[in-house]
C-alpha positions in Angstrom: -24.4 0.2 28.5 -25.2 3.9 28.4 -23.4 6.3 26.1 -21.4 7.5 29.2 -20.3 3.9 30.0 -17.3 2.5 28.3 -15.9 -1.0 27.6 -12.4 -2.3 27.5 -11.6 -0.3 24.3 -11.5 3.0 26.2 -7.8 2.6 26.8 -7.0 1.7 23.2 -4.9 4.1 21.0 -6.4 2.9 17.7 -9.0 5.2 16.2 -11.0 2.2 15.0 -11.1 0.5 18.4 -11.9 3.8 20.2 -14.9 4.3 17.9 -16.5 1.2 19.6 -15.7 2.1 23.2 -19.4 3.0 23.9 -20.9 -0.1 22.4 -22.8 -2.3 24.8 -20.6 -5.3 23.8 -17.9 -5.9 26.5 -15.1 -5.6 24.0 -11.5 -6.3 24.9 -8.3 -5.5 23.0 -6.3 -8.4 21.6 -4.0 -9.4 24.4 -3.2 -11.9 27.2 -5.9 -10.6 29.5 -8.7 -11.4 27.1 -7.3 -14.9 26.5 -6.8 -15.5 30.2 -10.4 -14.5 30.8 -11.7 -16.8 28.1 -9.8 -19.7 29.5 -10.8 -19.0 33.1 -14.5 -18.7 32.2 -14.3 -21.5 29.6 -15.9 -19.3 26.9 -15.3 -19.1 23.2 -13.8 -15.9 21.8 -15.8 -13.7 19.3 -13.1 -12.0 17.2 -14.1 -9.0 15.1 -11.4 -7.6 12.8 -12.1 -4.4 10.9 -10.8 -0.9 10.0 -11.8 2.7 10.5 -12.1 3.1 6.7 -14.3 0.0 6.2 -17.9 0.9 5.4 -19.4 -2.6 6.2 -17.5 -2.7 9.5 -19.5 0.4 10.6 -22.7 -1.1 9.2 -22.2 -4.3 11.3 -21.3 -2.1 14.3 -24.6 -0.3 14.0 -26.8 -3.3 13.1 -25.4 -5.8 15.6 -22.8 -4.5 18.1 -24.9 -1.4 19.0 -28.0 -3.6 19.5 -28.7 -4.3 23.2 -30.1 -7.8 22.6 -27.2 -8.9 20.3 -24.7 -7.4 22.8 -26.4 -9.4 25.7 -26.0 -12.6 23.7 -22.3 -11.9 23.1 -21.6 -10.8 26.7 -23.4 -13.9 28.1 -21.7 -16.5 25.9 -18.4 -15.0 24.6 -15.3 -13.0 25.4 -15.4 -10.3 22.7 -12.2 -9.2 21.1 -12.0 -6.4 18.6 -8.9 -5.8 16.3 -7.8 -3.0 14.0 -6.4 -4.7 11.0 -4.1 -1.8 10.2 -2.7 -1.8 13.7 -2.4 -5.6 13.9 -1.7 -7.0 10.4 -0.1 -10.1 12.0 -3.5 -11.0 13.6 -5.5 -10.1 10.5 -3.5 -12.1 7.9 -3.7 -15.3 10.0 -7.3 -15.2 10.8 -8.2 -14.1 7.2 -6.5 -17.4 6.1 -8.5 -19.3 8.7 -11.8 -17.9 7.8 -11.1 -18.3 4.1 -10.4 -22.0 4.7 -13.8 -22.2 6.5 -16.1 -20.1 4.4 -14.2 -19.7 1.1 -13.8 -15.9 1.4 -12.2 -13.3 3.6 -12.5 -9.5 3.9 -13.7 -7.0 6.4 -15.4 -7.1 8.7 -14.0 -10.5 9.6 -16.0 -12.4 12.2 -14.3 -15.4 13.7 -15.3 -17.8 16.5 -12.4 -19.1 18.5 -11.7 -21.6 21.2 -10.5 -20.1 24.5 -6.9 -20.8 23.2 -7.7 -18.7 20.1 -8.0 -21.5 17.5 -10.8 -20.7 14.9 -13.6 -23.2 14.5 -16.1 -21.0 12.5 -16.1 -17.7 10.8 -17.3 -15.4 8.0 -17.4 -11.8 7.1 -20.6 -9.6 7.4 -23.6 -11.2 9.1 -26.9 -9.2 8.8 -29.2 -8.5 11.7 -31.9 -10.7 10.3 -31.8 -13.8 8.1 -31.7 -12.6 4.5 -30.4 -13.6 1.0 -29.3 -17.0 2.3 -27.2 -15.4 5.1 -28.0 -16.3 8.7 -28.5 -13.5 11.1 -25.8 -12.5 13.5 -27.9 -13.5 16.5 -28.6 -16.9 15.0 -24.9 -17.5 14.3 -23.9 -16.4 17.8 -26.4 -18.8 19.5 -25.5 -21.7 17.2 -21.8 -21.3 17.7 -22.2 -20.9 21.4 -24.3 -24.1 21.6 -21.7 -26.0 19.5 -19.0 -24.9 21.9 -21.0 -26.0 24.9 -22.5 -29.2 23.7 -20.3 -30.5 20.8 -16.8 -29.6 22.1 -15.2 -32.5 20.3 -16.5 -31.3 16.9 -15.4 -27.8 17.7 -11.9 -28.9 18.6 -11.6 -31.1 15.5 -12.8 -28.3 13.3 -10.2 -25.9 14.9 -7.5 -28.5 14.4 -8.3 -28.9 10.6 -8.4 -25.1 10.2 -5.0 -24.8 11.8 -3.6 -27.4 9.3 -5.2 -25.3 6.5 -3.6 -22.1 7.7 -0.2 -23.7 7.9 -0.5 -25.1 4.4 -1.9 -21.8 3.1 0.9 -19.8 4.5 3.8 -22.1 3.5 4.5 -21.2 -0.1 8.0 -22.7 -0.4 8.3 -24.6 -3.7 11.9 -24.1 -4.7 13.3 -24.1 -8.2 17.0 -23.3 -9.0 18.2 -20.3 -10.9 14.9 -18.5 -11.8 15.6 -16.1 -14.7 14.2 -14.4 -17.8 12.0 -17.3 -18.7 10.1 -17.1 -15.4 9.9 -13.4 -15.6 8.4 -13.7 -19.1 5.7 -16.1 -17.8 4.7 -13.6 -15.1 4.4 -10.9 -17.7 2.4 -13.1 -20.0 0.0 -14.1 -17.1 -0.6 -10.5 -16.4 -1.2 -9.5 -20.0 -3.6 -12.3 -20.3 -5.8 -10.6 -17.6 -5.5 -7.2 -19.1 -8.8 -5.5 -20.0 -8.0 -3.7 -23.3 -11.3 -1.9 -23.3 -11.3 -0.4 -19.8 -7.8 -0.8 -18.7 -6.8 -2.7 -15.6 -6.9 -6.4 -15.0 -9.7 -8.9 -14.6 -13.4 -7.9 -14.1 -15.4 -6.5 -11.2 -14.5 -5.5 -8.5 -11.4 -4.0 -10.0 -8.3 -3.1 -8.1 -5.5 -0.9 -9.4 -2.6 -3.5 -8.9 0.2 -0.9 -8.9 2.8 -3.6 -8.6 1.6 -5.1 -11.9 1.7 -1.7 -13.6 5.3 -1.1 -12.5 6.2 -4.6 -13.7 4.8 -3.8 -17.1 6.5 -0.3 -17.2 9.8 -1.8 -16.4 9.5 -4.4 -19.1 8.3 -1.7 -21.6 11.1 0.6 -20.8 14.0 -1.7 -21.9 15.7 -1.8 -25.3 14.2 -5.3 -25.9 10.7 -4.3 -24.6 8.1 -7.1 -24.3 5.2 -6.6 -26.8 2.0 -5.3 -25.2 3.5 -4.2 -21.9 3.6 -0.4 -22.8 0.0 -0.3 -24.0 -1.3 -2.3 -21.0 0.4 0.0 -18.5 -0.4 3.3 -20.2 -4.0 2.4 -21.0 -4.6 1.3 -17.4 -3.1 4.5 -16.1 -5.2 6.6 -18.5 -8.5 4.9 -17.8 -8.0 5.1 -14.0 -7.2 8.8 -14.2 -10.4 9.4 -16.1 -12.6 7.2 -14.1 -14.4 7.6 -10.8 -11.7 5.9 -8.9 -9.7 9.1 -9.2 -10.7 12.2 -7.3 -11.0 14.8 -10.0 -11.4 17.7 -7.5 -8.7 17.1 -4.9 -6.5 14.4 -6.5 -5.6 11.0 -5.2 -7.2 7.6 -5.7 -10.0 5.7 -4.0 -9.3 2.1 -2.9 -11.0 0.2 -5.8 -13.9 0.2 -8.2 -17.0 -2.0 -7.8 -17.4 -2.1 -11.6 -14.9 -3.0 -14.4 -15.0 0.5 -15.9 -13.6 2.4 -12.9 -16.8 4.3 -12.5 -18.1 3.7 -8.9 -15.4 3.3 -6.3 -15.3 2.3 -2.7 -14.5 5.8 -1.6 -12.0 5.3 1.1 -8.5 6.5 0.3 -5.4 4.7 1.6 -1.8 5.9 2.0 -0.4 2.7 0.5 -2.6 2.8 -2.7 -1.7 6.4 -3.3 2.0 6.0 -2.7 2.3 3.1 -5.1 0.1 4.7 -7.8 2.1 7.9 -7.4 5.1 5.8 -8.4 3.3 4.3 -11.4 2.4 7.8 -12.8 5.9 9.1 -12.2 7.5 6.0 -13.9 5.1 6.4 -16.9 6.2 10.0 -17.3 9.8 9.1 -16.8 9.8 6.5 -19.5 7.3 7.7 -22.0 6.9 11.5 -21.4 3.2 11.0 -20.7 2.4 14.6 -19.5 -1.1 13.6 -18.2 0.7 11.1 -15.9 2.8 13.9 -14.5 -0.3 16.0 -13.9 -2.0 13.1 -12.0 1.2 12.5 -10.0 1.4 16.1 -9.0 -2.3 16.3 -8.1 -2.0 13.1 -6.0 0.8 14.7 -4.0 -1.3 17.8 -3.6 -4.0 15.7 -2.0 -1.6 13.8 0.2 0.0 17.1 1.3 -3.4 18.6 2.2 -5.1 15.6 3.8 -2.8 12.8 4.6 0.4 14.3 6.0 1.7 16.0 9.1 3.3 19.0 7.5 4.7 20.4 10.7 6.5 17.3 12.1 6.7 15.0 9.0 4.9 11.7 8.5 2.1 10.4 6.4 -1.3 9.5 7.8 -3.0 6.2 7.2 -6.3 6.7 5.5 -9.4 8.8 4.8 -12.8 7.1 5.4 -15.2 6.6 2.6 -18.2 8.2 4.3 -19.0 10.8 6.9 -21.8 8.6 8.3 -23.6 5.4 7.5 -26.3 7.3 5.8 -23.8 9.0 3.5 -22.8 6.5 0.8 -20.1 8.5 -1.0 -22.2 11.6 -0.8 -19.2 13.7 0.1 -17.5 12.9 -3.2 -20.6 12.8 -5.6 -22.9 15.3 -7.2 -26.4 15.7 -8.4 -27.0 17.9 -11.4 -28.9 20.4 -9.1 -26.0 20.5 -6.6 -23.5 21.3 -9.4 -25.8 23.9 -10.9 -26.2 25.6 -7.5 -22.4 26.1 -7.3 -21.5 26.9 -10.9 -22.2 29.7 -13.3 -24.3 28.7 -16.4 -21.1 28.9 -18.5 -19.1 26.8 -16.1 -21.9 24.2 -15.9 -22.0 24.0 -19.7 -18.4 22.8 -19.6 -18.2 20.9 -16.3 -21.4 18.9 -16.7 -20.5 17.1 -19.9 -16.8 17.0 -19.0 -17.5 15.2 -15.7 -20.6 13.4 -16.9 -22.9 15.1 -14.4 -26.4 14.2 -15.6 -29.9 14.0 -14.2 -29.4 10.3 -13.8 -26.3 9.3 -11.9 -24.4 6.3 -10.8 -25.2 5.6 -7.1 -27.7 2.9 -6.1 -28.8 4.7 -2.9 -29.5 7.9 -4.8 -29.7 7.6 -8.6 -29.4 11.3 -9.0 -25.8 11.3 -7.5 -23.0 11.3 -10.1 -19.5 10.1 -9.6 -17.2 12.5 -11.5 -15.5 10.9 -14.5 -14.2 12.0 -17.9 -15.7 10.3 -21.0 -14.9 12.7 -23.8 -12.1 15.0 -24.9 -12.2 18.7 -23.9 -12.2 19.7 -27.6 -15.6 17.9 -28.0 -17.1 19.6 -24.9 -15.8 23.0 -26.1 -17.4 22.5 -29.6 -20.8 21.5 -28.1 -20.7 24.6 -25.8 -19.6 26.8 -28.8 -16.5 28.1 -27.1 -12.8 27.7 -27.9 -10.8 25.0 -26.3 -8.7 27.5 -24.2 -11.9 29.1 -23.0 -13.3 25.7 -22.1 -10.1 24.9 -20.2 -10.4 28.2 -18.3 -14.1 27.6 -17.4 -13.3 24.0 -16.3 -10.5 25.2 -14.0 -12.8 27.7 -12.3 -15.6 25.1 -12.1 -13.2 22.7 -10.4 -12.2 25.3 -7.8 -15.9 26.1 -7.1 -16.9 22.5 -6.8 -14.0 21.7 -4.5 -14.7 24.7 -2.3 -18.4 23.6 -2.1 -17.3 20.1 -1.2 -15.1 21.4 1.6 -18.3 22.8 3.3 -19.8 19.3 3.5 -19.2 17.0 6.5 -15.8 15.5 5.8 -15.0 11.8 6.1 -12.7 10.9 9.0 -8.9 11.0 8.6 -7.0 8.3 10.5 -3.9 10.2 11.6 -2.1 7.1 12.7 1.4 7.1 11.2 2.4 3.5 10.3 6.0 2.7 9.7 5.7 0.5 6.6 3.2 2.8 4.8 5.5 5.8 5.6 8.4 4.0 4.1 6.3 3.5 0.9 5.2 7.2 0.9 8.7 8.5 1.5 10.1 6.5 -1.4 7.4 7.7 -3.7 7.9 11.3 -2.7 11.6 11.1 -3.2 11.1 9.6 -6.7 8.5 12.2 -7.6 10.6 15.0 -6.3 13.5 14.0 -8.5 11.6 13.3 -11.7 9.1 16.1 -11.5 11.7 18.6 -9.9 9.7 19.3 -6.7 12.2 20.2 -4.0 9.4 20.7 -1.4 8.5 17.0 -1.8 12.1 15.9 -1.2 12.3 18.1 1.9 9.1 16.7 3.3 10.1 13.1 2.6 13.4 13.6 4.4 11.7 15.2 7.3 9.3 12.2 7.5 12.1 9.7 7.3 13.9 11.5 10.1 10.8 11.3 12.2 10.3 7.6 11.6 14.0 6.8 12.3 13.8 8.9 15.5 10.6 7.4 16.8 10.3 3.9 15.4 13.9 2.7 15.0 15.8 1.8 18.2 19.5 1.5 18.9 18.9 -2.2 19.7 18.0 -2.8 16.0 14.3 -3.1 16.5 11.6 -1.3 14.6 8.1 -0.3 15.9 5.0 -0.8 13.7 3.5 2.5 14.7 5.4 5.8 14.7 2.5 7.8 16.3 -1.2 7.5 17.0 -3.7 10.4 16.5 -4.2 13.0 19.1 -1.0 12.1 21.0 -2.5 8.8 22.2 -0.1 5.9 23.0 -0.3 2.2 23.7 0.7 0.7 27.0 3.5 -1.1 25.2 5.4 -0.6 22.0 4.0 -2.6 19.1 6.8 -4.7 17.4 7.3 -4.1 13.7 6.9 -6.8 11.2 9.0 -7.6 8.1 7.3 -4.9 6.0 8.1 -2.2 8.5 11.8 -3.0 8.3 12.1 -3.5 4.6 10.1 -0.4 3.4 12.0 1.9 5.7 15.2 0.2 4.6 14.3 1.1 1.0 13.3 4.6 2.0 16.7 5.2 3.7 18.5 4.0 0.6 16.3 6.3 -1.6 17.2 9.2 0.7 20.9 8.5 0.4 20.7 8.3 -3.4 18.9 11.6 -3.4 21.3 13.7 -1.3 24.4 11.5 -0.6 24.1 12.0 3.2 25.9 8.9 4.7 23.6 8.8 7.7 20.8 7.4 5.5 23.1 4.8 3.9 24.2 3.8 7.4 20.6 3.5 8.6 19.7 1.3 5.5 22.7 -0.9 6.3 21.7 -1.3 9.9 18.0 -2.0 9.0 19.0 -4.6 6.4 21.3 -6.4 8.9 18.5 -6.4 11.5 16.0 -7.7 8.9 18.2 -10.7 8.1 18.9 -11.3 11.8 15.3 -11.1 12.9 13.3 -12.5 10.0 15.4 -14.7 7.7 14.7 -18.4 7.7 18.1 -20.0 8.0 16.6 -23.5 7.5 14.2 -23.0 4.6 15.3 -19.6 3.2 13.1 -16.6 2.6 11.7 -14.3 5.3 9.0 -14.7 7.9 6.6 -11.8 8.5 7.2 -11.7 12.2 10.3 -12.2 14.4 11.3 -15.5 15.8 10.4 -15.8 19.5 12.8 -16.7 22.3 12.7 -20.4 23.1 9.9 -21.3 25.4 7.8 -18.1 24.6 4.4 -18.6 23.0 2.2 -16.3 20.9 -1.5 -15.9 21.4 -4.0 -17.8 19.2 -2.6 -18.7 15.8 0.1 -16.0 15.9 2.7 -18.8 16.3 2.0 -19.9 12.7 4.9 -18.9 10.5 4.1 -16.9 7.3 6.3 -16.0 4.4 4.5 -13.3 2.6 4.8 -13.7 -1.2 1.6 -12.3 -2.8 1.0 -8.5 -3.3 -2.2 -8.0 -1.3 -2.4 -5.1 -2.2 0.8 -3.8 -0.7 4.0 -5.3 -2.2 4.8 -8.6 -0.5 7.5 -8.7 2.2 9.7 -11.4 0.7 10.3 -9.8 -2.7 10.7 -6.4 -1.1 13.3 -7.9 1.3 15.1 -9.6 -1.5 15.2 -6.3 -3.4 16.6 -4.5 -0.4 19.4 -7.1 0.0 20.2 -6.8 -3.7 20.4 -3.0 -3.5 22.6 -3.2 -0.4 24.9 -5.8 -2.1 25.4 -3.5 -5.1 26.7 -0.9 -2.7 28.6 -2.9 0.0 29.7 -5.9 -2.1 28.1 -8.4 0.3 28.1 -11.8 -1.2 26.0 -13.1 1.7 23.2 -10.6 0.9 23.3 -11.6 -2.8 23.1 -15.2 -1.9 20.2 -14.7 0.6 18.3 -12.7 -2.0 18.8 -15.4 -4.6 17.8 -18.2 -2.2 14.7 -16.2 -1.2 13.6 -15.9 -4.8 14.5 -19.5 -5.6 12.5 -20.8 -2.7 9.2 -19.6 -4.3 10.2 -20.0 -8.0 8.5 -23.4 -8.4 5.0 -22.1 -7.9 5.1 -18.3 -8.3 3.8 -18.3 -11.9 0.5 -19.6 -10.7 -0.1 -16.3 -8.8 -0.3 -14.2 -11.9 -1.0 -10.5 -11.0 -0.2 -11.1 -7.4 3.4 -12.0 -8.1 4.3 -8.7 -9.7 6.4 -7.7 -6.7 8.3 -11.0 -7.1 8.8 -10.2 -10.8 10.3 -6.8 -10.0 12.7 -8.4 -7.5 13.6 -11.1 -10.0 14.4 -8.4 -12.6 16.6 -6.8 -10.0 18.4 -10.1 -9.6 18.8 -11.1 -13.2 19.7 -7.6 -14.6 23.0 -6.2 -13.5 22.7 -3.1 -11.2 23.0 0.2 -13.1 24.4 3.0 -10.9 24.6 6.5 -12.3 26.6 8.8 -10.0 26.2 12.5 -10.6 29.0 14.4 -8.9 28.6 18.2 -8.6 26.5 21.1 -7.3 25.9 23.3 -10.3 23.4 23.6 -13.1 25.3 21.1 -15.2 24.9 18.5 -12.4 21.2 19.3 -12.2 20.9 18.7 -16.0 22.9 15.5 -15.8 20.6 14.2 -13.0 17.5 15.1 -15.1 18.9 13.1 -18.1 19.8 10.2 -15.8 16.3 10.0 -14.4 14.8 9.4 -17.9 13.5 5.9 -18.4 12.4 3.8 -15.4 13.9 0.4 -15.0 13.9 -1.3 -11.6 17.6 -2.1 -11.4 18.7 1.6 -12.0 19.9 3.9 -9.3 20.7 7.6 -9.7 23.0 8.7 -7.0 23.6 12.4 -6.4 26.9 13.4 -4.6 28.6 16.6 -3.7 32.4 16.6 -4.2 33.0 16.8 -0.4 31.0 13.5 0.0 33.5 11.5 -2.0 35.7 10.8 1.0 33.0 8.7 2.7 31.2 6.3 0.3 29.7 2.8 0.5 32.5 0.2 -0.2 31.6 -0.6 -3.8 31.6 3.1 -4.8 34.7 3.9 -2.6 36.7 1.5 -4.8 35.8 3.4 -8.0 34.9 7.1 -7.7 37.7 8.6 -5.6 40.2 7.0 -8.1 38.8 8.9 -11.1 40.7 11.9 -12.5 38.5 14.5 -10.7 38.1 17.9 -12.4 36.3 21.0 -11.1 33.4 20.6 -13.5 30.5 18.3 -12.7 30.3 14.8 -14.3 28.3 11.6 -14.4 29.6 8.1 -14.0 27.6 5.1 -15.3 28.5 1.7 -13.7 27.0 -1.6 -14.7 27.6 -4.7 -12.6 31.3 -4.4 -11.6 32.5 -2.1 -14.4 32.2 1.6 -15.1 32.1 3.5 -18.3 34.4 6.6 -18.6 33.0 9.7 -16.9 30.9 12.1 -19.1 30.2 15.7 -18.5 27.5 16.5 -21.2 23.9 15.3 -21.7 24.5 13.6 -25.1 27.4 11.6 -23.6 25.2 10.5 -20.7 22.3 9.5 -23.0 24.7 7.3 -25.0 26.2 5.7 -21.9 22.7 5.0 -20.6 21.6 3.4 -23.8 24.6 1.1 -23.6 23.8 0.2 -20.0 20.0 -0.3 -20.3 
């Protein structure tokens, strides 16, 4: 296929799929046409799942899928199907489970060999172009699997059948236990603390992921009057070490996806919307509870990066990701510096501060180019200033100008690709993070952008029939032939975002949206037989899904986004605290009970569950701030202090008291209302007397928390 010729991906809307449209492989999008062709020609399906931000996906594209001989083997023996894991998480999660059961590991690129019906019989991740390091070459695997399909069909079918059993077992987590409570929560905390790396921060060894759910779980436990020992240090040390490490972008702000080492030095350089949204919450919560000013700085810089690179400032909405590299020959070069590169940009005085501060030496950190340094902070500024024989304020000034110069120079480099797809679930997470940050850090522009983004999602992805789309918009105005149905996460994250918006400004339209989304979530995803929530909707009777998509999953583990079931349970608990729904309370409790018998074995990956459990066992704390003046602003600031997951701060104007959610409508309008602003603290089903001064609110909060 020449560079002018295109394959079946030319009509795709996904940036990742479109990047492969000129490859000589006759790629098809996932869909009934590809499966029908495989069955008509009696050929196996080669399934490739990757992402636009995935370095090794692009490596395998160049080594194998752009190679004419490899492409000929594929086109002769297979129907080739390429999937964007961000666009189709339902496909990705199921085939990840399948390949993990075959090879013992998953990841991207995911390479799976399927029967014409889409059942997996073999798979792996990256296969090299030639046999090396014990890995067979891609061509060898292709020919071997094609021969197995043609000559040993019984073995292939048996293998596919056993893999299907493994998928179903792997995805059915239910192991119920009645009335999970504080004891189970304490076990989840203990399991996480056991994995805490006290020297470097974070959890476990290399590669090291941020685990923002675990950090929030620890911050919540540390913020309470009866704080669990060790939780505060584990959370704050982790946040400090990450913010000083190479996983953090010291010039633009924001976090890379993970670190290949246990010290947070060398990251995989891609930046994801979901990592940055959840880490933004972590840093805001740490500042909320412990006044950690460095955490406030990191939160602010992360938002600056998102504003500049990962958001549609005109229309609202958050983009999906930034790639790690500009090209395959650029292994993090955009983000890293040689000593000579830094010296060419900075004055001698600036270099004398920036080089030791960012650890820019002659010998760096990158394998492909040992002169390249990942910027990281290893010593206090006072130490750097003393060595350079300047005062600390002078050093701070030189460092600030050095950062500006380095960033300006970096902007002149070829920039890694931004995937401007706007995904519903990830936007829900970003909107919630922005709303929290705007209130705690007093950034009204962040609130305005979050509300604009939520309005866009509700206008574009939410339908009057109660359905949610998975994609709000693709880049460059592209569109799919058909709307892509949202999954559980799309519904519940936008449901939370709508509630956060209502708490922020009291506009009833956001509460109404949250109520509708929660009702639709229950109707479409709740398992009335076994409790808990499936990740995809039930199909009408007689309708079948392609491949293994008919397998039912109940997402429980954070991986790395918060898992759908605990997030759904939390949404129902938040709604029940406002509308008094006993049914929502019951369904939330049954959801958490259905996993309680085995969740402690998941350790770190059950942090989302632990937060939902806290929300269930701790009575809801609602702090209503009524008023529009400076006193109301002061009371809201006091109310925001201390992060605990079951606390809601609700800001209302006096004219909004006539239309409130049912639980609040029974209380607030019956209070003796005065012209001055006041705060009302309610816990469970009872409220403390209104207070109209900061000290009174602090006392009331201490009683409640």
